N, C-alpha and C positions, 0 to 999 in steps of 0.2 A: 692400557686395561682392558678394551673391549675382547683384544687376542687370549688377552688371559682367560676374560668369561666364556670365549668359546671355547677352549680349551679345557676349560670343568667343564662345561658342558656334555663336550662329546663324550670325555671320560666317564662321568658322573653315567650318562646315558650308557655306554656302553658294560661299565663293571658291575651297576647295579641289577639284582637278579629282575626280572621280567614282571613276576609277579609284588614287587614292589616300586613299580613305575608308575602305575595310577598315583599312587600320595606323593610323589613328588614331580607328577606331569606341570601345574599348574605352577611353580616354580621354575622350572626349565622353560615355559612358554614366557615367565616374565624374565628371565635372563637373557634369552632370543631375541627380546626385543630393545633390551639395551647394547645388542650386538647387530642393529639397524646397519650403521653407518658403514661398516665390516662386510656385510652381508647385500649391502648395495652398490658394493664398490666395484665399476665395470672391471673387466677381465682385465683391459691394458695398463689399471694400475697397479695390478699385483703381480710385481717383478721377483728378483732373486730373494730381495730382500724380504720377500711378504710371502713366499714359497709355504714356507709352514703354515700361514692363516688360509689358502687355499688346500693344504692336505686336512687342512680340519674341516673347513667347509665339505670336503668331497666325505670325509669319513661322517658327517651326520648326514648326508643326502643316502649314503649307502646304508646308515644304522637305521635310519624312516623305512627307507622300502623294505629291509629285513622284514621291518616290523610288522609292516602291514601285511606280512603275509605270513606272519607270526598265526602260532594253532592256536593261541593263547587269547582269551576274550580282552584279559590287561594289555596285552602286549600290543594288540589292534584299536586298545581305545585309548594309548599313549600315544602310538600315533598319527591316530588322526588327530588328538588335541597339538602337537606340535608341527604338524605339517602345516594347519593354519596358521601358527604362530609363524612360522620360516616363512610362507609365501607374503603374508603381510608386511615382515619385515624388509625382506631379499629385493621385492615386487620382480622388476625384470629379469636381474640376476639370476634369482632362484626358479623361476619359473620358467623360462627356455629349455629348461631340462627335467621338467616334471611332467611329460607325457604319461611315461610308466607309473609314476606315483598316481597318476589322475584315472588311471584305469583302474590300480588296487585299491581308490577310495570309491570308485562302480562297484566294483565286486563284490564289496565289504555288503553293499543293500541288499544282494540278493542270499547273504550269510543270516543264518538264524542268531544272531546278536543280539544284544538288549537292546530296549528302547533307545537309550542315551547313546548307546554309539553310533546306530544310525541316524540318530537326529543330527549326533554331530557332524556325521559326515555329509549327509544332505547338507549342511550349513556351510561346511567346508567346502564343498562342490561348488555352492553358489557362489561363495568369496573368490575361486579362482577364476569360474568365469567369469565375474563381474571385473576382473581387475584385467584380465586380457582384452578385455573389448577394447582398450586406448592404442593398441598394439595389433595392427594387422599381421605380423608374422606370428603372432601368439594365439591369434583368432584361426588363423589355417592352420596351424601344426596342433594346436592342443583343439578350440572350441569345436571347431567346422567337424573332427571327427569324432570325436564326444560326446557333446553335448544330448545328441540323438537316441544315444543307448541312456544316458543319465534319465531324459526325457523318460524313456521307456521303463526305469525300471523304480523312478520317480511314480509311476501312475501305479505300475504293479503291488506298487505296498499301500494304497488306495481304495484299487477298484480290479477289477475282474470283468475279463473279456466276454461278451456274449454274441453270438453270432445269430444276424436276421437273415429276414429276406433283401432287406437294402445294404448290408454289409454288417461290421463287426461294431458295435456296442459296447460302451464300459458302463457296469454298475457300481456302485458307491459298496463300500465292505463296511457294514454296522459296528458302530463299536471299535471303530480305528484311531489310534493315535497318533497315528500319521499325516491327517487330513490335513488340519492347519499349516503345519511347515511344509506341506508339499504345497501347497495352493501359493502357500507365500512365496516360494523360491520360485515356482513359474511367472509368480506377478510379478517378480522384477526382472528378470531376462526374456520375457516376450518383448517389451518397445527395445530392447538392444539386440535381440536377433531375430526379429520377427520371422525373415525365409526360413530358419531351421523348425521354428514351431508352423509351421505353415503345414505342409503332412498332418501334424495331428489337430489339426483346426475340428475337424469333425467329433474327434474321442473326446476331446474336451470338453464339445459344447453338449452332448450326451448326459456328459456326467456333470458337469457345471448344472445343468436344468433340473437332475435327480440331485442335488443337494440344495441347490436356491430352492425347486419345488413341494419341496419332501414335509409332509405334514407333521412329521414326527420329533418336535424339537430334544426329546430325548438321544437321539441318532447325531445330530449336528448341532451345536452349541452355537448361541445369536451369534457372537465372534465369528464363527465359521463359516456361518450363512454371509457375512459381510465380506469375506475376503472373496470365496466364492462369488459374490455378485460384483465384486471388481475387475473378476478376473475374466467374468462372462462381459464383461463391459470391455475390456483390451483384445475380445478375440479380434475384432472387426484389425487390427490393425497388423495381423497375418496378411489378410488380404494381399493381393500384387498390389503395384503401384496405381495402375492408373485403375484400379477397382477399389481404393480405400476408401477414397469420400463418397460413394454410392452405398460400400457394406454398413458406412457409419447412418447414414441417410436410410437405409432399410431398415437395419435393426431398431433405431427408433422409432419409426415410423410404426413398426409391428409391436413393440412396446406399448404406443400411444392406443393402438387396438385392444392389445392384450387388455388394458386398463378398462374402456369404455366394455369391453365383453365382458367383465368383473363385476363393472357396476351394474349392469343391467339383470344382475341377477342379485346383487345387495341390493340395490333399494326399489324392489318392487312392493314391496312394503306400506312404499308412497305414492302417488301418481304426482309426476316429474312436473314440472311449468321448463324446463329447460329445453332449448332448440339450437342446434348442432350450427355452427355457421360453413360445417364441412359439407356439402353436400353427397359427398362417397361413403359418408359415414350412415349405415342404414343398421338401426339399433335392434337388437333380436330379441323376441317374444319369449319371456319365461316361463315356464309350465308350473302354475299354480299349484297345482294338485299333490306336486310331488316333491321331495324337501330340496330345497336350496345347496346346486350342485354344478359342475362342470364337468364335463368327459373329458375334456384334451383330445391333443394335446393343443395349444394357441401358436399364436406365431412363433415368440421365441422357443417353443418346445416345452415346457413346460406340463409338466401331470395335470392331470385334474384334480378337482379340492370336491369334498361335499362338507357340507354343513356352514353356519352363516360365518360361526369364527376361523376358519380353515378359510373363507372368503376373504374375510377379512387382511387376515395374515398373506395372502397370494397379496389382493391390492396393497396393501404396506408395502410388499418386496417389490410390486413394478414400478411401486413410484417413486422407492431407493433407484434401483434402476437408471431410469428415467433420469432420478439425479448423478446419477455417474456418467453419462451418456453428456449432459449438457458440462458438466463440472472439470471431467477430465479431458484431459488434452488429446486432439483426433493425429493421425497418422497424416490427414490430406487436410484441406481448407471445408469448409462444412457451411452449410448457412440452418441456423438453431429456426427449429420451427417452431417460433415464441406463439405465431395465432393456434397452432394445436392446442398447446401448453395450455395457456391463458382458457381458452375454451373448455380442456378437461377440469383446470382447477374451477373456471365458474361452474361447473355442473359439480361438480363436488362438493362444493362451499354453498350450492342453493340449498341443500338442505341440513339445517340446524335444529339441536335436539328442543323439543317443544318446551315453554316453562313450564307449566302445568302436566305433562306427558301426557297429554289427552288432546291437545290442538295446538293450531299456531297458524297466525294469519299468513297464507299462502300456500299453506302445506296441505295436500287434500291426503287422504289416507286411502287405502284400496283396501276395500270393505271385502277382496278376498283372501288377502287374508289375516291371519288371527293377530291376536295382542299380546302374544307370548312374542312372534318374530318381530314383532314392532318396536316393542321395550327393549328385544335385545340391539337393536340397531341403534336406537339410542344410545345404549352403552359401547355399542362402538365405533358410532361415529368421532368424539375424539380422537383417537387414534388413524382414522383417516385423515382427518382435519392437520394434526401437526407434521403426518406425510405431506399435507399439501403445501403447507407452510414452510417446512425445509426445503420444498423443492423450488418455490418463488424467491426462497433467498440464495439459491444456488443460480437461480437466473441471475438476479440482482447483482450478486457479488461478480460474477464471469461477464456480465456485458456492463456494467459499471455506468459510466454517463449514456452510454447507448439505448438503458433502460427508461431514459424519464418521459419517452414517447406513451408509455405503458406505464408507468407510476402511479398516475391517478388509477386505473385501471385495478393495477393488485393493492392501493392503498385502500379501494372499497371494499374487495373482499377478504384483506384482512380484519378493517374494522368488521363487518357483517358475521363474520365471526368469531368475533371477541365477542359481541354483543349478544349473541347467542348461546357461548359455551363460555361463559367467564369465570363457571365455577370451577371449570379445570383447572387448575396450576400448571399443568405441562402444557396446556394450549395458550396458555396467558404466556409460558416462556417462550412458545414457538411464536406468536406475535410480535412480542418486546422482539425478541432476536430479529424478525424479517423487518417489522420500522425501525429498530435500530443500524440498519444497513442501508435501507431505503428514506429516508426523512434526509439524510447526507446531499443525496442527489435530487431531491425533489424539494426541499426545504427551502429554499428561496424564492423558489417560484407560485406557491404554494398562495392558495386564494384564502380569504378570511373563512369561507365556507367550508375547506377544507383542515382547518387549523380548527375550528370550531367542534368535525367532527371526532380528533383525536385528545379534546377532552376528555372524553370518558377512559380511554386509553393511558391519558396521563394521571387522571387522578386513580386508577386503578394501581399502576408503578408505587404513588407515592404508599399506600394501603399495603404492597407487597413490602414497601422497604420498612415501614415504622413497625417496629415490636407490638404483640398485641398487649392491650392493655389491662387484661384480667382476667381470670375466670369465671365465669356466670353463675359458677355452685356456690361464690362466695354470697352472692348476694341470692341466700336463705327465706330473707324475711318481705314477705309482699304486701303492701298496702292495704287495707281495709275494702277500697275502691275498688282494687283493681283483682280482688278475690270471687271466683265467679257464683253465678247464685246455687245455691243448694245446698252451702254449707260444706264443700270438699274442697278444703285447698289442698293445693303443693304438698310432695313428701319431699322434705331437705334431704340432703346430704349429709348423714351422718357421721360416716367416714371424715370428710372435709373437718367435722368439728374436733374427732378425735385423735386424728392425725394428721398435725398442720406441716411435717413433714410431706406427708401425700401429695397436699395442695401445692406446694414447690415447686416439688420433682416434674409434677404436670405443669406446671407454668414454664420451667425452667427447658422439658421437653417442647413444649409449644413454641418459645421461643428459638430453638434452633433453624439459624437460618435455611431456607433450599436455596445454593450456591448459583446454581444456574439463572433460578429466578431471580435473585437477585441482583446478579450481574447482568443480566440484560435490560432488566428496570432501570438499573443507576445507567446504562449505557444507552438509554433510549432519552431518561433526561438529560444528559449531557446533548444529544442531540438536537434534542428541544431546542435545548437555552443557545448554540452554536450555530445552528443552521436556520432556524425557523426568523424571520424578523421579530423584536421584540413587541413591536405596537400592535402584530395582529393575536397573539394572546392574550386573552382572556385578564382581567387584573385579577381577577379570584384563583384562576390556575395559575397563573406565577406567581403571588402568597403562598397557595398550596405546595408546589416547588422549590421556594425558598425556605419553606416551614423543615419540610422533609428533608433535606441536602442538611442542612442546619442540625435535623436532631440526630441524622444519622453519620454528621462528621465524612460527609464524601467529600473528600479535598479537590479533585476532580472538577464534579459538577459542580461545588461553592469557586471556583476560578472563574467557569463557564459564565457564572451567572455575574461575578461581578464583572467581566469583560463585557456583558453584553446588558449593559444594565437597559429598564424600560427609558424609553425617553420622552421628555415633556411633551405632553399632550394639552393643549388650553382645555380648561376648563377642569382638569386632574390637579392633584396635588400635585407636589413633586413626590417623585419615587424613594423609597429607603434603601439603602446599602448595605451590603452583608457584609461587608470588609471587617467592621469589627469582629465576629464570628470566626470571619476565617484566620485572623490574627489571632487570636486566642487561643484556636485550637491548632492551628499550625506555622507560627511565627518563627520558627527553627528553621523552615523551609526557603531553601534558596529562591525559589521560584513568587512565592508568599516578598520574601525580603528583597528580590528584585520589584515588585510591583506597587507597593507601599512606600521606596524609599527608594529611587531609583538614584545612581550614582554615575552613571553614565556618563562624560563630556559630551558638551553640544560637539554635532561633526561642523567641524568650518574645513570645506573647499575653495572656495576664494583664495586667491593667491594675498588679496590685498590685506583678509583676515587672517591667515597662518602669522602667526606669534613667533612661529623657528625658521628664524632666516639666516642665510652665512650671510655673515657678514663679506668676507674674504671675493664670496659671488656677484654681491651687490656693489662689492667697486669693481669689479672688470667688468660689469655692466653700464658703472658710469664711465668707465673709460671707452668702450668702444662709443657711448655717444656723443664723447667731449669732440667736437667735428673743427669749432673754431677757437682760437685763445686770441682775446683781443694784445696787442702792442702796449708796451707801455708808453706813458705818454710825452716823453724826451723824443723819440724815437717820432711817435706822431705830428708833433711837431715840425719836426725838420724834415722828414720826407713829403711830397706833394702826393695828394689823393689823386688816386686813378678817375674817381670821379665823383661828379659833385653830389653832396648829403641834402637834405633837406629833416626838416624835424619831422619824425613818423607820424603817422596820423591810426589813431588804435581805432579799429572796428571791434564791435560786437563778433564772436564766433556765430558763426550758420548752423542751423539745424544740423549739417549735414559733418560738421568737420566734430571730428573727437575731443573730446572735453579731457585736459588734464588729469592723470591718476591723484587721487584725494591725499594719497600721503606720500606725494613727493611735493618737495618745497618749491615756490613759486615767487621769481622775483619781478617786480613790477618797476621797469624804466621808466626812468622823469623826462621829460624833455629839459634837453640844456638851454643856458642862457646863451650860448654862443654857438655857431654852426659855423663851417667852412665853407667859401666859395668855390668857384670853378674855376679853374686855371681858362688863358684864352687859347679858345681852341674852336674846329665849325663842325660843331656839331648837328645833328635834327633831337628832334623833342622825343626823349625818352621817356619811357615805364616803368621803375623799378618795384619790387616786392620784396616785403622781406626784409628790409636793409636795417640791420643793426646800428645807431651811430653811436660812436666814441669819440666822449670828451675827456676819459679818465682814464685813470687805469680802475678794472675794475677784476671782478673775479670771474674765472671764464662758469660759463653756462652753457648748458650738456643744451642739445638739441628737444629732448623730451622737457630740460624745466622750464624752459625762454616759452612764453605765450604766443598764441599763433595771432601777430599782425599784420596787416594789409595798410604797408608806407607806400604815396604820390609824391614821386619826387618830379618837380617842373623846372624845366630847365632853360631857361631865355637867353638861347649868347649867339646873337647872329651878326654875319659881317657886312660893310657896308655895302659889298657887292651884291647883298644879296637883296633883290628889290622886292621879291615875295612874302618877306618877311617885312619891309617894310612898310608894307603896303598893308599888312596884319594888326588888326588890334589886338594891343598887349594886353587888353581888361579883362582878356578872359580866363587865363588862368591864375590871376591876382585878386578876380570876383572867387574861383575856386577857393581859394584859400582865407583859413581863418582870420578875422581880425586882431586876434588875442596873440599873434605868432609873435615869437622876437624875432627882428631885425635881422639880416643874415652879415655877418662877419666879414670883410671883405680884407683877404691875405695879401693883394699885389696893392703895385700903386695907383694913384687915381693920375690918369691922364687923360687930356684933352680926346685923345683919338677915342678913348674907351666909350667917353660920355658922348661919343656923338654918335658913335655904333649903338647905344643901349636907348633903345625910348621909352622911356613910364611913363605911363599915363593914372594920372592920378583919382 
């Protein structure tokens, strides 16, 4: 079927007029993706039976190459689209012969084709260079010779070369439509081919400095500036291998110095109480008689700026660049300047918005600066502090558990900023996001004082999650006691009474959630419930948290509260559980069902408790343990015994002896009434252990089933020729025996000789 599809695609591509190809280009590209198995098949598998498929693939390549050189715009557009579809379907088998087509795509960038055609051409070339990265042969044949031409053609689309005394620099073209797509393509290719980008490092740095430091957002939108910041951070990867780490450190250090240099100008309206821990950092003294400005360029090569708003824009951009250096992968192992970063954020967060706009404890105003500039600084401070919270969040996310040593410092800076600028929802959201990542790391080790400092932030989370209670305009009636003196009352909102729908629309609009704010607040509550010990959270704060998550039906937070209940404390009543609210709202959820009605059986790992035992295996084990079987009673009576037997004396098992398994059946041997006597022979006194008497037919007892006993047998059989035995007292063996033992049955005939030999003392 794929061969038929490929033949149909080639036929339509050849017979359809060129001006009608754009209308079917998407359909042909989709059909080519269905032929991926055929296009990516190795050449060795294309024998004589598949010669037709090879011919069709050759026709397809030839047709695409001719369309790239077509004079019409429609033909070139179709060729670019189908080349990308063919490359993604065939991969190596198609790429190995695509060097002429790559050159044709690069040539299109210099032609006055429509913007869509050149954008699609940049995307196709980026995809080709990306796919060749894993094949060294293709990198040598296609990427290495063609990528420099692509970089030059792409930079010519967005900038112009300017000759200077120090060399050639690039200035960005204003209002260009290719800036974002060119920067995104270069950002994707730099980590894979840094050596090829090395000669273009200075040109890219000057271009990006102009884009990032531009004070005209009409030229470059915010998303374009964000991509330029990421590309500026990635330029250190183009350095040689022995200088990759030093390049990162130098750029990071230059960024921190540029931030301090900009802060010197922005914070000139106040007298800072901050002192740097870095002795090499020397602050610059601003000129109070002139407008706030920086002539530039700074350590990163960014141009100058003028005005408070432009200065804050530059400061925020520099903080984002510093976050990029911290969060993005580096070409070599580097040491994050954590002390310099915390010193910087401490300076930026030390100044907060005054409560009444005029004075605040710890902040002194500079009398040489007017009130207008000071009020403008209060308005810009939330933007600066939001960027600081984002920087600290990146530091915590990168270092993870390694940030526990500075977690308390970060917590203090976040809480201090929150208390000063609670009015800004963006600041609250940034602080929630920072604490959401910080509490799981430092929560289990937090002290009671640190938890108490978070109480204000936690209550603010609850307030942000709950819907508003209503509009104050509805309470238009005033009590007589609250009316001001002089008889002048407040004016009621007549529109609220005449148009009730207006009141409902206002309430609905005010109830619209701020998604980022509420997500961060909900995440912080979950982190507090899971990570912070429940006994450290004040009871009133825990009650407010539970009330909020019940009213907002937050399932994850409710599960966290149930799994981390308030422990019982002496002098305090038993804490109530919110399981009924959780079940009432999310009773059908699997995790809730498993929580309230667990059905998992008890896991048994001991073999004695295993209910599923193979009967055949148990029989084999018993047969292996059966080492002795008693002979029948008739044979026992006929055959003489090889050794004398005596009543076994059962002793208690010692502590070191293993006890028999409790699931095995244990047989207890009883003492027999008759025992066999020894035959006439010269034997010495012997001691036998673990001898089982046999007096009657008994079932076979395995070694595991038999109890461990200790039998002491004493035989006194002497001869008349042995004078040593005659002189020994025979009462020693008799005294050791118990008086309750049964007499020994003598199977031999009584003779006088035997009576004379045996001496019995009573």
